[in-house]
N, CA, C, O and CB atoms as a CASP TS submission, in Angstrom:
PFRMAT TS
TARGET T0000
AUTHOR 0000-0000-0000
METHOD Language model
MODEL 1
PARENT N/A
ATOM      1  N   UNK     1     242.106 138.893  52.662  1.00  0.00           N
ATOM      2  CA  UNK     1     241.758 137.486  52.923  1.00  0.00           C
ATOM      3  C   UNK     1     242.550 136.544  52.026  1.00  0.00           C
ATOM      4  O   UNK     1     242.670 135.355  52.320  1.00  0.00           O
ATOM      5  CB  UNK     1     240.253 137.258  52.716  1.00  0.00           C
ATOM      6  N   UNK     2     243.089 137.072  50.936  1.00  0.00           N
ATOM      7  CA  UNK     2     243.821 136.196  50.015  1.00  0.00           C
ATOM      8  C   UNK     2     245.063 135.590  50.663  1.00  0.00           C
ATOM      9  O   UNK     2     245.442 134.457  50.366  1.00  0.00           O
ATOM     10  CB  UNK     2     244.222 136.970  48.766  1.00  0.00           C
ATOM     11  N   UNK     3     245.691 136.362  51.554  1.00  0.00           N
ATOM     12  CA  UNK     3     246.903 135.862  52.208  1.00  0.00           C
ATOM     13  C   UNK     3     246.620 134.644  53.081  1.00  0.00           C
ATOM     14  O   UNK     3     247.423 133.714  53.156  1.00  0.00           O
ATOM     15  CB  UNK     3     247.534 136.961  53.051  1.00  0.00           C
ATOM     16  N   UNK     4     245.453 134.668  53.745  1.00  0.00           N
ATOM     17  CA  UNK     4     245.093 133.541  54.614  1.00  0.00           C
ATOM     18  C   UNK     4     244.897 132.282  53.777  1.00  0.00           C
ATOM     19  O   UNK     4     245.342 131.200  54.163  1.00  0.00           O
ATOM     20  CB  UNK     4     243.808 133.856  55.424  1.00  0.00           C
ATOM     21  N   UNK     5     244.233 132.421  52.634  1.00  0.00           N
ATOM     22  CA  UNK     5     244.010 131.271  51.756  1.00  0.00           C
ATOM     23  C   UNK     5     245.340 130.689  51.295  1.00  0.00           C
ATOM     24  O   UNK     5     245.509 129.471  51.231  1.00  0.00           O
ATOM     25  CB  UNK     5     243.153 131.673  50.541  1.00  0.00           C
ATOM     26  N   UNK     6     246.287 131.580  50.970  1.00  0.00           N
ATOM     27  CA  UNK     6     247.599 131.127  50.509  1.00  0.00           C
ATOM     28  C   UNK     6     248.314 130.372  51.629  1.00  0.00           C
ATOM     29  O   UNK     6     248.946 129.344  51.385  1.00  0.00           O
ATOM     30  CB  UNK     6     248.456 132.326  50.029  1.00  0.00           C
ATOM     31  N   UNK     7     248.212 130.881  52.848  1.00  0.00           N
ATOM     32  CA  UNK     7     248.860 130.226  53.989  1.00  0.00           C
ATOM     33  C   UNK     7     248.261 128.843  54.228  1.00  0.00           C
ATOM     34  O   UNK     7     248.980 127.889  54.525  1.00  0.00           O
ATOM     35  CB  UNK     7     248.724 131.090  55.258  1.00  0.00           C
ATOM     36  N   UNK     8     246.933 128.744  54.094  1.00  0.00           N
ATOM     37  CA  UNK     8     246.278 127.451  54.293  1.00  0.00           C
ATOM     38  C   UNK     8     246.754 126.454  53.243  1.00  0.00           C
ATOM     39  O   UNK     8     246.980 125.283  53.550  1.00  0.00           O
ATOM     40  CB  UNK     8     244.741 127.601  54.233  1.00  0.00           C
ATOM     41  N   UNK     9     246.909 126.924  51.991  1.00  0.00           N
ATOM     42  CA  UNK     9     247.345 126.034  50.912  1.00  0.00           C
ATOM     43  C   UNK     9     248.777 125.561  51.171  1.00  0.00           C
ATOM     44  O   UNK     9     249.083 124.377  51.031  1.00  0.00           O
ATOM     45  CB  UNK     9     247.249 126.751  49.537  1.00  0.00           C
ATOM     46  N   UNK    10     249.649 126.498  51.550  1.00  0.00           N
ATOM     47  CA  UNK    10     251.042 126.143  51.831  1.00  0.00           C
ATOM     48  C   UNK    10     251.107 125.173  53.007  1.00  0.00           C
ATOM     49  O   UNK    10     251.881 124.216  52.992  1.00  0.00           O
ATOM     50  CB  UNK    10     251.882 127.410  52.130  1.00  0.00           C
ATOM     51  N   UNK    11     250.286 125.432  54.026  1.00  0.00           N
ATOM     52  CA  UNK    11     250.277 124.565  55.205  1.00  0.00           C
ATOM     53  C   UNK    11     249.838 123.157  54.838  1.00  0.00           C
ATOM     54  O   UNK    11     250.455 122.183  55.268  1.00  0.00           O
ATOM     55  CB  UNK    11     249.357 125.137  56.289  1.00  0.00           C
ATOM     56  N   UNK    12     248.767 123.041  54.040  1.00  0.00           N
ATOM     57  CA  UNK    12     248.259 121.720  53.675  1.00  0.00           C
ATOM     58  C   UNK    12     249.270 120.974  52.814  1.00  0.00           C
ATOM     59  O   UNK    12     249.457 119.769  52.979  1.00  0.00           O
ATOM     60  CB  UNK    12     246.919 121.844  52.933  1.00  0.00           C
ATOM     61  N   UNK    13     249.929 121.690  51.891  1.00  0.00           N
ATOM     62  CA  UNK    13     250.943 121.057  51.050  1.00  0.00           C
ATOM     63  C   UNK    13     252.111 120.589  51.916  1.00  0.00           C
ATOM     64  O   UNK    13     252.637 119.494  51.716  1.00  0.00           O
ATOM     65  CB  UNK    13     251.437 122.035  49.949  1.00  0.00           C
ATOM     66  N   UNK    14     252.512 121.414  52.873  1.00  0.00           N
ATOM     67  CA  UNK    14     253.615 121.053  53.766  1.00  0.00           C
ATOM     68  C   UNK    14     253.287 119.810  54.580  1.00  0.00           C
ATOM     69  O   UNK    14     254.137 118.938  54.757  1.00  0.00           O
ATOM     70  CB  UNK    14     253.943 122.214  54.702  1.00  0.00           C
ATOM     71  N   UNK    15     252.054 119.728  55.074  1.00  0.00           N
ATOM     72  CA  UNK    15     251.635 118.570  55.864  1.00  0.00           C
ATOM     73  C   UNK    15     251.633 117.313  54.995  1.00  0.00           C
ATOM     74  O   UNK    15     252.070 116.250  55.436  1.00  0.00           O
ATOM     75  CB  UNK    15     250.233 118.805  56.479  1.00  0.00           C
ATOM     76  N   UNK    16     251.143 117.435  53.764  1.00  0.00           N
ATOM     77  CA  UNK    16     251.115 116.285  52.844  1.00  0.00           C
ATOM     78  C   UNK    16     252.543 115.806  52.562  1.00  0.00           C
ATOM     79  O   UNK    16     252.817 114.607  52.599  1.00  0.00           O
ATOM     80  CB  UNK    16     250.395 116.662  51.508  1.00  0.00           C
ATOM     81  N   UNK    17     253.451 116.751  52.281  1.00  0.00           N
ATOM     82  CA  UNK    17     254.844 116.375  52.022  1.00  0.00           C
ATOM     83  C   UNK    17     255.457 115.733  53.251  1.00  0.00           C
ATOM     84  O   UNK    17     256.221 114.775  53.130  1.00  0.00           O
ATOM     85  CB  UNK    17     255.670 117.599  51.597  1.00  0.00           C
ATOM     86  N   UNK    18     255.136 116.245  54.436  1.00  0.00           N
ATOM     87  CA  UNK    18     255.672 115.701  55.686  1.00  0.00           C
ATOM     88  C   UNK    18     255.247 114.246  55.856  1.00  0.00           C
ATOM     89  O   UNK    18     256.073 113.394  56.182  1.00  0.00           O
ATOM     90  CB  UNK    18     255.200 116.541  56.893  1.00  0.00           C
ATOM     91  N   UNK    19     253.957 113.954  55.636  1.00  0.00           N
ATOM     92  CA  UNK    19     253.467 112.590  55.798  1.00  0.00           C
ATOM     93  C   UNK    19     254.013 111.678  54.697  1.00  0.00           C
ATOM     94  O   UNK    19     254.265 110.497  54.939  1.00  0.00           O
ATOM     95  CB  UNK    19     251.932 112.571  55.791  1.00  0.00           C
ATOM     96  N   UNK    20     254.199 112.222  53.479  1.00  0.00           N
ATOM     97  CA  UNK    20     254.798 111.428  52.411  1.00  0.00           C
ATOM     98  C   UNK    20     256.205 111.015  52.799  1.00  0.00           C
ATOM     99  O   UNK    20     256.599 109.870  52.577  1.00  0.00           O
ATOM    100  CB  UNK    20     254.814 112.211  51.086  1.00  0.00           C
ATOM    101  N   UNK    21     256.975 111.946  53.385  1.00  0.00           N
ATOM    102  CA  UNK    21     258.330 111.632  53.832  1.00  0.00           C
ATOM    103  C   UNK    21     258.294 110.557  54.907  1.00  0.00           C
ATOM    104  O   UNK    21     259.126 109.650  54.898  1.00  0.00           O
ATOM    105  CB  UNK    21     259.035 112.894  54.360  1.00  0.00           C
ATOM    106  N   UNK    22     257.340 110.642  55.839  1.00  0.00           N
ATOM    107  CA  UNK    22     257.244 109.658  56.915  1.00  0.00           C
ATOM    108  C   UNK    22     256.969 108.271  56.352  1.00  0.00           C
ATOM    109  O   UNK    22     257.485 107.280  56.871  1.00  0.00           O
ATOM    110  CB  UNK    22     256.146 110.053  57.910  1.00  0.00           C
ATOM    111  N   UNK    23     256.159 108.187  55.294  1.00  0.00           N
ATOM    112  CA  UNK    23     255.798 106.878  54.753  1.00  0.00           C
ATOM    113  C   UNK    23     256.856 106.366  53.777  1.00  0.00           C
ATOM    114  O   UNK    23     257.081 105.158  53.697  1.00  0.00           O
ATOM    115  CB  UNK    23     254.436 106.950  54.058  1.00  0.00           C
ATOM    116  N   UNK    24     257.507 107.258  53.038  1.00  0.00           N
ATOM    117  CA  UNK    24     258.451 106.837  52.005  1.00  0.00           C
ATOM    118  C   UNK    24     259.822 106.489  52.581  1.00  0.00           C
ATOM    119  O   UNK    24     260.449 105.529  52.134  1.00  0.00           O
ATOM    120  CB  UNK    24     258.597 107.928  50.961  1.00  0.00           C
ATOM    121  N   UNK    25     260.293 107.250  53.561  1.00  0.00           N
ATOM    122  CA  UNK    25     261.648 107.042  54.078  1.00  0.00           C
ATOM    123  C   UNK    25     261.866 105.628  54.623  1.00  0.00           C
ATOM    124  O   UNK    25     262.875 105.012  54.281  1.00  0.00           O
ATOM    125  CB  UNK    25     261.940 108.052  55.167  1.00  0.00           C
ATOM    126  N   UNK    26     260.973 105.085  55.452  1.00  0.00           N
ATOM    127  CA  UNK    26     261.191 103.715  55.954  1.00  0.00           C
ATOM    128  C   UNK    26     261.260 102.691  54.820  1.00  0.00           C
ATOM    129  O   UNK    26     262.001 101.714  54.919  1.00  0.00           O
ATOM    130  CB  UNK    26     260.073 103.327  56.927  1.00  0.00           C
ATOM    131  N   UNK    27     260.498 102.903  53.749  1.00  0.00           N
ATOM    132  CA  UNK    27     260.506 101.968  52.620  1.00  0.00           C
ATOM    133  C   UNK    27     261.870 102.024  51.928  1.00  0.00           C
ATOM    134  O   UNK    27     262.442 100.986  51.595  1.00  0.00           O
ATOM    135  CB  UNK    27     259.359 102.302  51.610  1.00  0.00           C
ATOM    136  N   UNK    28     262.386 103.232  51.714  1.00  0.00           N
ATOM    137  CA  UNK    28     263.688 103.388  51.047  1.00  0.00           C
ATOM    138  C   UNK    28     264.792 102.821  51.935  1.00  0.00           C
ATOM    139  O   UNK    28     265.676 102.114  51.451  1.00  0.00           O
ATOM    140  CB  UNK    28     263.970 104.887  50.718  1.00  0.00           C
ATOM    141  N   UNK    29     264.745 103.124  53.227  1.00  0.00           N
ATOM    142  CA  UNK    29     265.767 102.637  54.152  1.00  0.00           C
ATOM    143  C   UNK    29     265.643 101.128  54.359  1.00  0.00           C
ATOM    144  O   UNK    29     266.634 100.458  54.651  1.00  0.00           O
ATOM    145  CB  UNK    29     265.658 103.366  55.499  1.00  0.00           C
ATOM    146  N   UNK    30     264.428 100.591  54.209  1.00  0.00           N
ATOM    147  CA  UNK    30     264.196  99.160  54.409  1.00  0.00           C
ATOM    148  C   UNK    30     264.896  98.319  53.351  1.00  0.00           C
ATOM    149  O   UNK    30     265.279  97.178  53.612  1.00  0.00           O
ATOM    150  CB  UNK    30     262.705  98.864  54.398  1.00  0.00           C
ATOM    151  N   UNK    31     265.065  98.889  52.139  1.00  0.00           N
ATOM    152  CA  UNK    31     265.767  98.159  51.098  1.00  0.00           C
ATOM    153  C   UNK    31     267.183  97.973  51.561  1.00  0.00           C
ATOM    154  O   UNK    31     267.992  97.377  50.849  1.00  0.00           O
ATOM    155  CB  UNK    31     265.710  98.893  49.731  1.00  0.00           C
TER
END
């Protein structure tokens, strides 16, 4: 079961980074 927990953590971190990129990139490009 430990592998599933690790996958969930990696998935959640990946999603957070993805949304951070979506919000940060337009701000950087807007300058």
